N, C-alpha and C positions, 0 to 999 in steps of 0.2 A: 184626100181626106185625110185629119190628124188628128187620135183623141189621145190624151193624158189618161195614162191608165197608174201611172206611179211619178215621183222625182224624175226616177230614173227608167220607166218602163212608158213606150207609145206604140199605140197600134196605128198603123198606115194601109190605107186602102187605097190601090192604085189598078191601074188595068194591066193585065198581061203585056210583058214583051215594054214595058214604059222602067223608065231609071228613075229613081227619086236622090236628088242629092241635098244633103241637110249639115245640119251646124247645131249641136250642141253647147249649151254652154251654161253656166250654174256656179256658183260661188265654191261649192264644194267639189266642186269636180274639174279636170283638166279639160281645156276645149280639145272639143271634137269632132271632125267635119270627115265628109264621104260620100261614095254613093251606093246606094242600091239599085239591082238590076232585076226586076222579075222578071224570071223566065217563062217559057211558052207551058202552061197547063193547063189540062183537060176541065180538073174541077179540082178544087181543095182550097188550101189556104198554106200561102208561100212567108215561111217564118226566117227573120235573119237576126242573128245576135249580135249584137256591136259591144266589146268590154268598155267601159272607161274607168279611170285612174280619178281614185280617190286622192281628194289634195288637205291633208292632216293639219290641222289648226295648230300650231305654235303658240303655247302662252310664252315669251322671254318675259325672265319675271326678276327683277334688278332688286339687288337686296344689300343690306351690310350688315352683318349679325344676325338679327332676327325682324331689323325693318327694312322696311319696303321702301323704296327711294323712287320720288315722284320726278318727274323735269330731266330723264337722266337722256341722253339724245343716244338711240341702239341704233346703227348704221348694220345692212347684212353686206359685205364684200361680194363686189363681183354683181351688184345692180343697185338699182337707183334708189332704194330704197334705206329711209332714213327717217326715223320717227322720235319724240320725246314718251317717255314713258308717263300714263295717266297717273290721278288719284292712286293707285292703289299700286302702283310703280312697276305695269306691264306694260307691250306691245302685244298682240297679237299680230301673226299671218297665217297664211295659208302656205304651203309648202311644205315637199318631203324629203327634196334634195337636202343634202347635207350643207349645212353652213359652217359661214367662218364670222362671225358677229364682236362688232366693237359696243363697246358701250363706254357712257365719260360724259365728259362736258361740262359739270359741277366741280366750283374748285375746291369744295371742300371732301371730295371722294378720287382714287383713284380713273383710272379710265384700263380697262379689261378689253384684251379678245380671248375669246373664244372659241374653239370649234367642236360643235355639234354633229353628231352623225346621221345619216340619213333615217328616217323611219317613212311607217305607214298606220299610226294611229295616231290620234289627239296626243299631244306629248307639250308636258311644264317643264323648260329648260331655267334654273337657277344661273343665274350673274352672280357670283360677289366681287363685291367693290369695297376698299378700304379708308374708311373715315382718317379723317385727321383728327388728332389729340392735342387739348391746347397744353404747353409745356411751360411753364412760368419759373423763370432763373432771379432771385435775390441779390443785389448786388450793393453790396456793403463798404464801406470806407476802410482802412487802416484802423480810425480806431473805434469801429463797427458801427456804424450809425447809415442808417440805409441810402443809399447815391438815389438824386430825383434827377430827370434829364440825364442819364450816361447811356451812350450806343454800345450799344452791346450786339455783335456778329455772329451769326452761329446757321451752319448750310447756304451760306453767301445772301442770308437775309438779314437785314441794319432793321433793329428795335430800340424806340427810347427809354427806357426806366420813366414809370409812373412816379405818382409822388411815396407810392410804400416802396421805390426801388427793384419794382417788378417790370421785370421785361416778358409780354408775352407771346410765345412764335402757339404758331399753329402748324405740326409737321404730320406728314404719316411716319408710324411706327418701324424704329428701324434705329441705327446707329449713324450719328454725328459727329462731325468735329466742328 
């Protein structure tokens, strides 16, 4: 006979000298299995305490500057977990273990690997990605007129200038040759 007292407390009534096997499964706690043996007693109540391990809720929030980024693939190394950030730029998981997380997969943002320490409480981790910026070069002839259709190469990317002589690149911030 089992009565639920709360999320983590159950009362079990069993005959003396019996063994009760149990498995505790919950979204918020690590799975726990075991057995309780009720000893021989003349009267009274036998009580045994079993410790549960809370699984903290970890929110992995992916941002660029002050903007949250939806659609980023977030993977936890050493696990099968791989998910895309939601409309709020977040993925949630339950784990207290130290994590190595890879976030990326969008063309206009960097891919980053972050290490997070073990935790015992619900925690929000911020993963910062760098966004590409638009960079325009104007190409002129020796007479000063803008050249349409000129090919410009920067950082192994070749772009053709538009009708106003502009070559538009999308690059991560940094030094280029």
